[in-house]
LOFI-32364 format. One record per atom (N, C-alpha, C): residue in three letters; x, z, y; atom name. Coordinates in Angstrom, 1 decimal, decimal comma. Layout:
+---------+--------+--------+--------+-------+
: residuo :      u :      w :      v : atomo :
+---------+--------+--------+--------+-------+
:     ala :      X :      Z :      Y :    CA :
...
+---------+--------+--------+--------+-------+
# end
This chain:
+---------+--------+--------+--------+-------+
: residuo :      u :      w :      v : atomo :
+---------+--------+--------+--------+-------+
:     unk :   29,7 :   95,9 : -194,0 :     N :
:     unk :   31,0 :   95,2 : -193,6 :    CA :
:     unk :   30,7 :   94,4 : -192,4 :     C :
:     unk :   29,5 :   93,9 : -192,3 :     N :
:     unk :   29,2 :   93,0 : -191,0 :    CA :
:     unk :   29,0 :   93,9 : -189,7 :     C :
:     unk :   28,4 :   95,2 : -189,6 :     N :
:     unk :   28,5 :   95,8 : -188,7 :    CA :
:     unk :   29,6 :   96,5 : -188,2 :     C :
:     unk :   30,7 :   96,7 : -189,0 :     N :
:     unk :   31,9 :   96,9 : -188,5 :    CA :
:     unk :   33,0 :   96,2 : -189,1 :     C :
:     unk :   33,3 :   94,9 : -188,7 :     N :
:     unk :   34,3 :   93,9 : -189,2 :    CA :
:     unk :   35,5 :   94,6 : -189,0 :     C :
:     unk :   36,5 :   94,3 : -189,8 :     N :
:     unk :   37,9 :   94,3 : -189,7 :    CA :
:     unk :   38,7 :   93,7 : -190,8 :     C :
:     unk :   39,8 :   93,3 : -190,4 :     N :
:     unk :   40,7 :   92,7 : -191,3 :    CA :
:     unk :   40,9 :   93,2 : -192,8 :     C :
:     unk :   40,8 :   92,3 : -193,8 :     N :
:     unk :   41,1 :   92,9 : -195,0 :    CA :
:     unk :   42,7 :   92,2 : -195,4 :     C :
:     unk :   43,1 :   93,2 : -195,5 :     N :
:     unk :   44,9 :   92,7 : -195,9 :    CA :
:     unk :   45,1 :   93,1 : -197,4 :     C :
:     unk :   45,9 :   92,5 : -197,9 :     N :
:     unk :   46,3 :   92,6 : -199,3 :    CA :
:     unk :   47,7 :   92,5 : -199,4 :     C :
:     unk :   48,2 :   93,6 : -199,9 :     N :
:     unk :   49,5 :   93,8 : -199,8 :    CA :
:     unk :   50,2 :   93,1 : -201,4 :     C :
:     unk :   50,5 :   91,9 : -201,5 :     N :
:     unk :   50,9 :   91,4 : -202,8 :    CA :
:     unk :   52,1 :   92,2 : -203,3 :     C :
:     unk :   53,1 :   92,7 : -202,7 :     N :
:     unk :   54,1 :   93,4 : -203,1 :    CA :
:     unk :   53,7 :   94,6 : -203,8 :     C :
:     unk :   52,8 :   95,4 : -203,3 :     N :
:     unk :   52,3 :   96,4 : -203,7 :    CA :
:     unk :   51,6 :   96,3 : -205,1 :     C :
:     unk :   50,7 :   95,0 : -205,1 :     N :
:     unk :   49,9 :   94,7 : -206,5 :    CA :
:     unk :   51,0 :   94,3 : -207,3 :     C :
:     unk :   51,9 :   93,7 : -207,2 :     N :
:     unk :   52,9 :   93,2 : -208,1 :    CA :
:     unk :   53,6 :   94,5 : -208,6 :     C :
:     unk :   53,9 :   95,6 : -207,7 :     N :
:     unk :   54,4 :   97,0 : -208,3 :    CA :
:     unk :   53,5 :   97,6 : -209,2 :     C :
:     unk :   52,2 :   97,6 : -208,9 :     N :
:     unk :   51,5 :   98,5 : -209,9 :    CA :
:     unk :   51,1 :   97,6 : -211,3 :     C :
:     unk :   51,1 :   96,4 : -211,3 :     N :
:     unk :   51,2 :   95,7 : -212,6 :    CA :
:     unk :   49,6 :   95,3 : -213,1 :     C :
:     unk :   49,3 :   94,3 : -213,5 :     N :
:     unk :   47,9 :   93,8 : -214,0 :    CA :
:     unk :   47,4 :   94,7 : -215,1 :     C :
:     unk :   48,1 :   95,5 : -216,0 :     N :
:     unk :   47,6 :   96,0 : -217,0 :    CA :
:     unk :   46,7 :   97,3 : -216,9 :     C :
:     unk :   47,4 :   98,1 : -215,4 :     N :
:     unk :   46,6 :   99,3 : -215,3 :    CA :
:     unk :   45,1 :   99,2 : -214,6 :     C :
:     unk :   44,1 :   99,6 : -215,4 :     N :
:     unk :   42,9 :   99,4 : -214,8 :    CA :
:     unk :   42,6 :  100,7 : -213,8 :     C :
:     unk :   43,3 :  101,4 : -213,9 :     N :
:     unk :   43,1 :  102,7 : -212,8 :    CA :
:     unk :   43,7 :  102,3 : -211,5 :     C :
:     unk :   44,9 :  101,6 : -211,8 :     N :
:     unk :   45,5 :  101,1 : -210,6 :    CA :
:     unk :   44,8 :  100,1 : -209,9 :     C :
:     unk :   44,0 :   99,2 : -210,4 :     N :
:     unk :   43,1 :   98,3 : -209,7 :    CA :
:     unk :   42,2 :   99,0 : -209,0 :     C :
:     unk :   41,4 :  100,1 : -209,5 :     N :
:     unk :   40,6 :  100,6 : -208,7 :    CA :
:     unk :   41,3 :  101,3 : -207,4 :     C :
:     unk :   42,5 :  101,6 : -207,6 :     N :
:     unk :   43,2 :  102,3 : -206,3 :    CA :
:     unk :   43,3 :  101,1 : -205,4 :     C :
:     unk :   43,9 :  100,0 : -205,8 :     N :
:     unk :   44,2 :   98,9 : -205,2 :    CA :
:     unk :   42,9 :   98,4 : -204,3 :     C :
:     unk :   41,9 :   98,4 : -205,0 :     N :
:     unk :   40,6 :   98,1 : -204,2 :    CA :
:     unk :   40,3 :   98,9 : -203,2 :     C :
:     unk :   40,5 :  100,2 : -203,2 :     N :
:     unk :   40,2 :  101,2 : -202,3 :    CA :
:     unk :   41,2 :  101,0 : -201,3 :     C :
:     unk :   42,4 :  100,8 : -201,3 :     N :
:     unk :   43,5 :  100,6 : -200,5 :    CA :
:     unk :   43,1 :   99,4 : -199,7 :     C :
:     unk :   42,7 :   98,4 : -200,3 :     N :
:     unk :   42,4 :   97,0 : -199,7 :    CA :
:     unk :   41,0 :   97,0 : -198,9 :     C :
:     unk :   40,0 :   97,4 : -199,6 :     N :
:     unk :   38,6 :   97,5 : -198,8 :    CA :
:     unk :   38,4 :   98,8 : -197,9 :     C :
:     unk :   39,1 :  100,0 : -198,1 :     N :
:     unk :   39,1 :  101,0 : -197,4 :    CA :
:     unk :   37,4 :  101,9 : -197,7 :     C :
:     unk :   36,8 :  101,9 : -196,5 :     N :
:     unk :   35,5 :  102,6 : -196,8 :    CA :
:     unk :   34,6 :  101,7 : -197,3 :     C :
:     unk :   34,6 :  100,4 : -197,4 :     N :
:     unk :   33,8 :   99,6 : -197,9 :    CA :
:     unk :   33,5 :   99,5 : -199,2 :     C :
:     unk :   34,5 :  100,2 : -200,0 :     N :
:     unk :   34,8 :  100,0 : -201,8 :    CA :
:     unk :   33,8 :  101,2 : -202,0 :     C :
:     unk :   32,8 :  100,9 : -202,9 :     N :
:     unk :   32,0 :  102,0 : -203,3 :    CA :
:     unk :   32,1 :  101,9 : -204,9 :     C :
:     unk :   32,4 :  103,1 : -205,5 :     N :
:     unk :   32,8 :  103,1 : -206,9 :    CA :
:     unk :   31,5 :  102,7 : -207,8 :     C :
:     unk :   30,6 :  103,7 : -207,6 :     N :
:     unk :   29,5 :  103,6 : -208,4 :    CA :
:     unk :   28,1 :  103,0 : -207,8 :     C :
:     unk :   27,8 :  101,7 : -208,0 :     N :
:     unk :   26,6 :  101,5 : -207,4 :    CA :
:     unk :   25,7 :  100,9 : -208,8 :     C :
:     unk :   24,3 :  100,7 : -208,2 :     N :
:     unk :   23,4 :  100,1 : -209,2 :    CA :
:     unk :   23,6 :   98,6 : -209,2 :     C :
:     unk :   23,4 :   98,1 : -210,3 :     N :
:     unk :   23,5 :   96,5 : -210,5 :    CA :
:     unk :   22,4 :   95,9 : -209,6 :     C :
:     unk :   22,8 :   94,6 : -209,1 :     N :
:     unk :   22,3 :   94,0 : -208,3 :    CA :
:     unk :   21,2 :   93,2 : -209,1 :     C :
:     unk :   20,0 :   93,1 : -208,6 :     N :
:     unk :   19,0 :   91,9 : -209,3 :    CA :
:     unk :   19,0 :   90,7 : -209,3 :     C :
:     unk :   20,0 :   90,6 : -208,2 :     N :
:     unk :   20,2 :   89,0 : -208,1 :    CA :
:     unk :   20,7 :   88,1 : -209,3 :     C :
:     unk :   21,6 :   88,7 : -210,0 :     N :
:     unk :   22,2 :   88,0 : -211,4 :    CA :
:     unk :   21,1 :   87,7 : -212,1 :     C :
:     unk :   20,3 :   88,9 : -212,5 :     N :
:     unk :   19,0 :   88,6 : -213,4 :    CA :
:     unk :   18,1 :   87,6 : -212,9 :     C :
:     unk :   18,1 :   87,6 : -211,6 :     N :
:     unk :   17,0 :   86,6 : -210,9 :    CA :
:     unk :   17,7 :   85,1 : -211,3 :     C :
:     unk :   18,8 :   84,9 : -211,0 :     N :
:     unk :   19,6 :   83,8 : -211,1 :    CA :
:     unk :   19,5 :   83,1 : -212,5 :     C :
:     unk :   19,7 :   83,9 : -213,3 :     N :
:     unk :   19,7 :   83,6 : -214,8 :    CA :
:     unk :   18,0 :   83,2 : -215,3 :     C :
:     unk :   17,2 :   84,0 : -214,8 :     N :
:     unk :   15,7 :   83,6 : -214,9 :    CA :
:     unk :   15,7 :   82,2 : -214,4 :     C :
:     unk :   16,0 :   81,9 : -213,2 :     N :
:     unk :   15,9 :   80,6 : -212,6 :    CA :
:     unk :   16,6 :   79,4 : -213,3 :     C :
:     unk :   17,7 :   79,7 : -213,8 :     N :
:     unk :   18,4 :   78,7 : -214,7 :    CA :
:     unk :   17,8 :   78,4 : -215,9 :     C :
:     unk :   17,2 :   79,5 : -216,4 :     N :
:     unk :   16,5 :   79,4 : -218,0 :    CA :
:     unk :   15,2 :   78,5 : -217,5 :     C :
:     unk :   14,6 :   78,9 : -216,5 :     N :
:     unk :   13,1 :   77,9 : -216,0 :    CA :
:     unk :   13,5 :   76,6 : -215,9 :     C :
:     unk :   14,6 :   76,2 : -215,0 :     N :
:     unk :   15,1 :   75,0 : -214,8 :    CA :
:     unk :   15,5 :   74,1 : -216,3 :     C :
:     unk :   16,4 :   74,9 : -217,0 :     N :
:     unk :   16,6 :   74,5 : -218,2 :    CA :
:     unk :   15,3 :   74,0 : -219,1 :     C :
:     unk :   14,6 :   74,8 : -219,2 :     N :
:     unk :   13,3 :   74,5 : -220,1 :    CA :
:     unk :   12,5 :   73,6 : -219,5 :     C :
:     unk :   12,6 :   73,2 : -218,1 :     N :
:     unk :   11,8 :   72,2 : -217,7 :    CA :
:     unk :   10,5 :   72,9 : -217,0 :     C :
:     unk :   10,5 :   74,0 : -216,8 :     N :
:     unk :    9,2 :   74,6 : -216,2 :    CA :
:     unk :    9,4 :   74,6 : -214,5 :     C :
:     unk :   10,3 :   74,5 : -214,1 :     N :
:     unk :   10,6 :   74,4 : -212,6 :    CA :
:     unk :   11,8 :   73,3 : -212,3 :     C :
:     unk :   11,6 :   72,3 : -211,4 :     N :
:     unk :   12,7 :   71,7 : -211,3 :    CA :
:     unk :   13,8 :   72,2 : -210,2 :     C :
:     unk :   14,9 :   71,6 : -210,2 :     N :
:     unk :   15,9 :   72,3 : -209,3 :    CA :
:     unk :   15,8 :   71,9 : -208,1 :     C :
:     unk :   15,0 :   71,1 : -207,7 :     N :
:     unk :   14,8 :   70,9 : -206,2 :    CA :
:     unk :   13,8 :   71,8 : -205,8 :     C :
:     unk :   12,8 :   72,2 : -206,2 :     N :
:     unk :   11,9 :   73,1 : -206,2 :    CA :
:     unk :   12,5 :   74,4 : -206,0 :     C :
:     unk :   13,5 :   75,0 : -206,7 :     N :
:     unk :   14,2 :   76,2 : -206,8 :    CA :
:     unk :   14,9 :   76,2 : -205,4 :     C :
:     unk :   15,5 :   74,9 : -204,9 :     N :
:     unk :   16,4 :   75,0 : -203,8 :    CA :
:     unk :   15,7 :   75,0 : -202,7 :     C :
:     unk :   14,4 :   74,3 : -202,6 :     N :
:     unk :   13,3 :   74,7 : -201,5 :    CA :
:     unk :   13,1 :   76,0 : -201,2 :     C :
:     unk :   12,8 :   76,9 : -202,4 :     N :
:     unk :   12,5 :   78,2 : -202,5 :    CA :
:     unk :   14,0 :   78,9 : -201,6 :     C :
:     unk :   15,1 :   78,7 : -202,2 :     N :
:     unk :   16,3 :   79,4 : -201,6 :    CA :
:     unk :   16,5 :   79,1 : -200,1 :     C :
:     unk :   16,2 :   77,7 : -199,7 :     N :
:     unk :   16,4 :   77,3 : -198,2 :    CA :
:     unk :   15,4 :   78,1 : -197,6 :     C :
:     unk :   14,1 :   78,3 : -197,9 :     N :
:     unk :   12,9 :   78,8 : -197,3 :    CA :
:     unk :   13,4 :   80,4 : -197,1 :     C :
:     unk :   14,1 :   81,1 : -198,2 :     N :
:     unk :   14,4 :   82,4 : -197,7 :    CA :
:     unk :   15,5 :   82,7 : -196,9 :     C :
:     unk :   16,3 :   81,8 : -196,6 :     N :
:     unk :   17,3 :   81,9 : -195,7 :    CA :
:     unk :   16,7 :   81,3 : -194,2 :     C :
+---------+--------+--------+--------+-------+
# end
């Protein structure tokens, strides 16, 4: 998405017509909105697990939140 940026347009009227209950239509709506950027099957990101681990370490007192934030800023 960063290499070929384009506007993402959400047609609220079209979404309202489809209804919220129909899960299959939600996937179609995502494809319509995101176009080529929508990928149906992808492996799960390890980021969520890493964030959970970091939170658990901070909750147990193994690491301070300040130390975790320093690491985060260092990565960026």
